C-alpha positions, 0 to 999 in steps of 0.5 A: 500500500505504501512503498510498492503502490505509492500511497502516503505512509499512514494510508495502510494503518487500518488495512489488514492486508491485500489480495492480488490475482495470481496471474500478475506480479503485485506491482505490474502495470496491469495489476489490480488488488483488493484491500482488506479492512474491518470496520467495527461500526456495529450491527447493520440493520438490513431492513431497508434493502428491499425498498431502496431505489438505486437510481434515486440513491445514485442521483443523491450521491452524485449531488453530494459528490458535486457539492463537496468538490469546492472543499476538495479543491481548497484542500488541494485535491482534484474534483471528483465526478461520480459518473454512475454505477459501474455495477449496480448494488446487489445485496444477498440477504441470505449470506449477508453480502453486499457489493456495488461499483462506482465509476469515478473521474478525478479531475480531467483524467481520461482513465476513470477509476473503478471503485468496487466495494464488497461488504460482509455483514457481521454481528459487530460490523462489516468486513470490507474488500475494496478493489483498487482498479480501473474501469477497463479492468471491470470484466476481470473483476466480475470474473473474480467476484464469485471466488472473492465472495467465498473467501470471507466467513465470520467465526461462530458467535460473530455472525450476523445471526448471532446479534443480540438485541438490546446488548450489541451496538447497532450501526448508524446506517443501513444498507443504503447508508453503507452504499452512500457512505453516510457513515463517513459523513456522520463521522465528520469526514469529507463527503466521498473523501477519495483521492487518486494517485498514480502508480505505473499509470494505475489509479489508486484509492486511499481509504477514508481514514487515511485520507482524513489523516493526510488532510489534517496533516497538510492543514497542520503543516500549513498553519 
C-alpha cells in the first residue's frame, strides 16, 4: 500500500492486508488488488434493502459528490465526478453480502477509476474488500467476484445471526447508508473523501481514514 503502490505512509494503518490475482506480479502495470479492512461500526440493520431505489440513491450521491468538490479543491485535491454505477448494488440477504461499483473521474483524467466495494455483514460490523482498479479492468473483476465472495466467513458467535438485541451496538446506517457512505459523513469526514494517485499509470484509492489523516496533516503543516 505504501512503498510498492505509492500511497502516503499512514494510508495502510487500518488495512489488514491485500489480495492480488495470481496471474500478475503485485506491482505490474496491469495489476489490480483488493484491500482488506474491518470496520467495527456495529450491527447493520438490513431492513431497508428491499425498498431502496438505486437510481434515486445514485442521483443523491452524485449531488453530494458535486457539492463537496469546492472543499476538495481548497484542500488541494482534484474534483471528483461520480459518473454512475459501474455495477449496480446487489445485496444477498441470505449470506449477508453486499457489493456495488462506482465509476469515478478525478479531475480531467481520461482513465476513470473503478471503485468496487464488497461488504460482509457481521454481528459487530462489516468486513470490507475494496478493489483498487480501473474501469477497463471491470470484466476481470466480475470474473473474480464469485471466488472473492467465498473467501470471507465470520467465526461462530460473530455472525450476523448471532446479534443480540438490546446488548450489541447497532450501526448508524443501513444498507443504503453503507452504499452512500453516510457513515463517513456522520463521522465528520469529507463527503466521498477519495483521492487518486498514480502508480505505473494505475489509479489508486486511499481509504477514508487515511485520507482524513493526510488532510489534517497538510492543514497542520500549513498553519
